[in-house]
C-alpha positions, 0 to 999 in steps of 0.5 A: 500500500502506498502511503501518501495523500490524495490531491484534496488532502494535499491541498488543505491549507495550501490552495484549492483543488482547481488551483492545484490542477492549474499549477500542475499544468504549469509544472508547479505541482508535486508528482502524482501517482495513479494506483492501477485498477483504481481512479485514485491519485496519490501524492507521496511524502517524497513527492511532497518534499521534492515539491516543497524544495522546488517551490522554496527554490522558485520563491528564493529566485523570485525574491532575488529578482525582486531585490534586483528590480528594487535596487535598479529602480533606486539607482534609476531614481538616484540618477534622476535626482542627481540630474535634476539637482545638476540642472537646477545648479546650472540654471541658477548659475546662468542667472 
């Protein structure tokens, strides 16, 4: 007998079953094993652990990307402010 969770059990506290299937289409769900002779799908403990590692890795990548975007935006704003100050000084000196 396989030890694992049904898709419905797996989804409890995470997301809805339709969201599970949407994520599965995008490759963002754990591996599902179908029991021969039955129409029951099982997510093993190993598949769940592997999925959690994958999601944590994707989350870490997303956070790193977000941090880069924020730093880039800050640098862009700093450059714009510096250019504005320089233009204001030139305008004041021309008077």
